[in-house]
C-alpha positions in Angstrom: 50.0 -130.4 -25.7 48.9 -127.8 -28.3 51.1 -124.9 -29.2 49.4 -122.3 -26.9 50.2 -125.2 -23.6 53.6 -125.3 -25.2 54.2 -121.8 -25.3 53.2 -121.3 -21.7 54.9 -124.3 -20.5 58.4 -122.6 -21.9 57.6 -119.2 -21.1 55.6 -118.7 -18.1 55.9 -115.3 -16.8 56.2 -111.5 -19.2 54.1 -113.0 -21.7 52.9 -110.2 -24.5 49.5 -110.9 -26.6 48.3 -109.3 -29.0 44.1 -109.3 -30.0 43.0 -108.4 -33.7 40.1 -108.7 -35.7 40.2 -110.8 -38.4 39.3 -108.8 -42.0 40.6 -105.6 -40.4 41.8 -102.8 -41.9 41.9 -105.2 -44.9 40.2 -108.5 -45.3 43.5 -110.2 -46.5 45.7 -108.7 -43.4 45.4 -111.9 -41.2 48.9 -113.3 -42.4 50.7 -110.1 -42.4 49.4 -109.1 -38.6 50.5 -113.2 -37.6 53.8 -112.4 -39.1 54.7 -108.8 -37.9 53.7 -110.2 -34.5 55.6 -113.4 -35.1 58.8 -111.2 -35.8 58.3 -108.5 -33.0 58.3 -111.5 -30.4 54.9 -111.6 -29.4 53.8 -114.8 -27.8 50.4 -115.8 -28.5 47.5 -114.4 -31.0 44.0 -113.6 -30.6 42.6 -113.6 -34.0 38.9 -111.9 -33.4 36.0 -113.3 -35.3 34.3 -110.5 -36.1 30.2 -110.5 -35.2 27.3 -108.0 -36.1 26.9 -107.3 -32.2 30.1 -107.5 -30.1 27.8 -105.9 -26.9 30.8 -106.6 -24.6 33.4 -104.5 -26.6 34.2 -101.0 -26.6 34.4 -98.8 -29.4 37.5 -99.2 -30.9 37.0 -103.2 -31.4 32.7 -102.8 -32.2 34.2 -100.7 -35.1 37.0 -103.0 -36.0 34.4 -105.8 -36.4 32.2 -103.4 -38.3 34.4 -103.1 -40.7 35.7 -106.9 -41.0 32.2 -107.9 -41.7 32.1 -105.1 -44.6 35.2 -106.3 -46.0 33.7 -109.3 -46.7 35.3 -111.6 -43.4 33.3 -114.7 -42.3 34.3 -117.5 -40.3 34.6 -120.2 -43.6 36.9 -117.2 -44.7 39.3 -116.6 -41.8 39.3 -121.3 -41.4 40.4 -120.7 -45.0 42.9 -118.2 -44.6 44.5 -119.8 -41.8 44.4 -123.3 -43.7 46.6 -121.8 -46.5 49.5 -120.6 -43.7 49.2 -123.5 -41.3 52.8 -124.2 -40.8 54.4 -121.6 -41.7 55.0 -119.8 -38.3 55.3 -120.9 -35.2 53.0 -118.0 -33.1 50.0 -119.9 -31.4 46.9 -118.9 -32.2 43.3 -118.3 -30.5 39.8 -117.7 -31.8 38.1 -115.7 -29.6 34.6 -114.2 -30.3 30.9 -114.7 -29.1 29.1 -118.4 -28.9 26.3 -118.1 -31.1 28.5 -117.9 -34.6 29.9 -121.0 -33.4 26.8 -123.0 -32.3 25.4 -121.7 -36.3 28.6 -123.3 -38.0 28.3 -126.5 -36.1 30.2 -126.9 -32.8 32.0 -130.3 -33.7 32.3 -128.9 -37.2 34.0 -125.3 -35.7 36.5 -127.4 -33.3 37.4 -129.7 -35.8 38.0 -126.8 -38.6 40.0 -125.2 -35.9 42.1 -128.1 -35.3 42.6 -128.5 -38.7 43.9 -124.9 -39.2 46.5 -124.7 -36.0 44.5 -123.0 -34.2 45.6 -123.4 -30.4 41.9 -122.3 -28.6 38.9 -120.7 -27.6 37.6 -117.7 -26.1 34.0 -117.5 -26.0 33.5 -115.2 -23.1 29.5 -115.8 -23.4 29.3 -119.8 -23.1 28.7 -120.3 -19.5 31.0 -122.3 -17.7 28.4 -125.0 -16.7 27.8 -125.1 -20.3 31.5 -125.7 -20.9 32.0 -128.7 -18.5 29.0 -130.4 -19.3 28.2 -130.1 -23.0 31.6 -128.8 -24.7 34.8 -129.8 -22.4 35.0 -133.4 -24.0 34.6 -132.2 -27.7 37.7 -129.8 -27.0 39.6 -132.6 -25.5 38.8 -135.1 -28.5 40.2 -131.8 -31.1 43.2 -130.6 -28.1 41.7 -127.5 -28.0 42.0 -124.8 -25.0 39.6 -123.2 -23.7 40.2 -119.7 -21.9 37.8 -118.6 -19.5 37.3 -114.9 -18.3 37.4 -113.4 -14.6 36.6 -109.9 -13.3 36.9 -108.5 -9.9 33.1 -109.1 -9.4 33.9 -112.7 -9.9 33.9 -114.7 -6.5 36.5 -116.6 -4.6 34.9 -120.3 -5.1 33.8 -119.6 -9.2 37.5 -118.5 -10.1 38.9 -122.2 -8.2 36.0 -123.7 -10.1 37.6 -122.2 -13.4 41.3 -122.5 -12.6 40.1 -126.4 -12.3 38.6 -126.5 -15.8 41.1 -124.5 -17.1 44.5 -126.0 -19.5 45.8 -123.1 -20.8 45.5 -119.9 -19.0 42.5 -117.2 -17.3 42.2 -114.4 -18.8 42.0 -111.7 -16.1 39.8 -108.4 -17.4 41.3 -106.3 -15.5 38.1 -103.7 -14.8 34.2 -103.9 -15.3 34.6 -101.6 -18.1 34.1 -102.7 -21.6 37.5 -102.6 -23.7 39.5 -99.9 -25.0 39.8 -97.4 -21.7 42.7 -95.7 -22.0 44.2 -95.2 -18.4 47.0 -96.8 -16.3 46.2 -99.1 -13.8 45.1 -98.0 -10.2 45.0 -99.0 -6.7 41.6 -101.3 -7.0 43.4 -102.9 -9.6 46.7 -103.8 -7.9 44.7 -105.3 -5.1 42.7 -107.3 -7.0 45.7 -108.7 -9.1 47.2 -109.5 -5.8 44.1 -111.4 -4.6 44.6 -113.6 -7.3 48.2 -114.1 -6.8 47.7 -115.1 -3.1 45.3 -117.8 -3.9 47.9 -120.0 -5.3 45.9 -121.0 -8.9 47.4 -123.5 -11.0 47.0 -122.2 -14.1 48.7 -118.6 -15.3 47.3 -115.9 -14.6 47.0 -112.7 -18.2 45.5 -109.7 -18.5 43.6 -108.0 -21.0 41.5 -104.2 -20.7 44.0 -101.6 -20.4 47.0 -102.1 -21.8 48.4 -99.5 -24.0 52.0 -98.3 -22.6 54.6 -99.3 -21.2 53.6 -98.6 -17.5 50.7 -100.7 -17.8 52.8 -103.3 -19.3 55.0 -103.5 -16.3 52.4 -103.3 -14.2 50.4 -106.6 -15.2 53.8 -108.6 -15.7 54.9 -107.6 -12.0 51.4 -109.1 -10.5 50.9 -111.7 -13.2 52.0 -114.1 -15.6 51.4 -112.2 -18.5 49.0 -109.0 -20.8 47.3 -108.7 -23.4 46.6 -105.1 -25.5 44.1 -105.3 -27.9 42.4 -102.0 -28.7 45.5 -100.1 -28.5 46.7 -102.7 -31.7 43.4 -102.0 -33.1 44.2 -98.4 -33.1 47.8 -98.5 -34.6 46.2 -100.4 -37.2 43.4 -98.0 -38.0 46.3 -95.1 -37.9 48.6 -97.5 -40.5 46.9 -99.5 -42.0 50.0 -101.1 -42.4 50.9 -104.4 -40.3 54.6 -104.2 -39.9 54.3 -100.3 -39.3 51.5 -100.9 -36.5 53.4 -103.2 -35.1 56.3 -101.2 -34.7 54.3 -98.5 -33.4 52.7 -100.5 -31.1 56.2 -101.9 -29.5 57.5 -98.7 -29.3 54.2 -97.4 -27.1 54.9 -100.7 -24.8 58.3 -100.1 -24.6 59.9 -103.3 -26.4 61.1 -101.9 -29.6 64.0 -103.9 -30.6 
């Protein structure tokens, strides 16, 4: 059982995760962000691997990815940074990004190094379910890594149940069909979607992202699902502060979680 799976087992509800882009706002910000998140009580982190063509992301994440690449961030450097701090922090880490860089790096080599750096799993939204099941699932098991699938309001029920059967961590519930970073509260469509998912009695925890930016959206997510992921709102704080502890404090204040 990897650290993420242990965290989900010991804390099944009211989970909070943050997404940040490695190498942003500065190439050496990784450890400071991880330390700040752990101190703030964040349950796990999604570390974004910057990519030159992040089509599925909104403008905030796209900008952070472009700046991270300009700062010199790449997969080898990220692994080196994570290896240097392995064991120093207990907060579980996921790597999130696109499939192509993983394939270019070498899939098994990538997974082995991720495991060796203390990473718990991956989120690769453009890896098809069937391809994961038929070609990569055994490798993820070999290196004790979780794979997180995304679902949207348009995902069919039979597809959701297939994802649930293959999941060994949580299901990432995309709250809207729009790109990331839309600053609006959840409406009736989202609450009906969340209610439908909970009525399916899935075995996997359900954690939602896209749109978590204030206390209201966080509470709405926690009301219906097991947790919430905050990405663009955190990146905006990092852009405004360029100092991870200050950005974390400002975000926690917005989320109504300031200690």
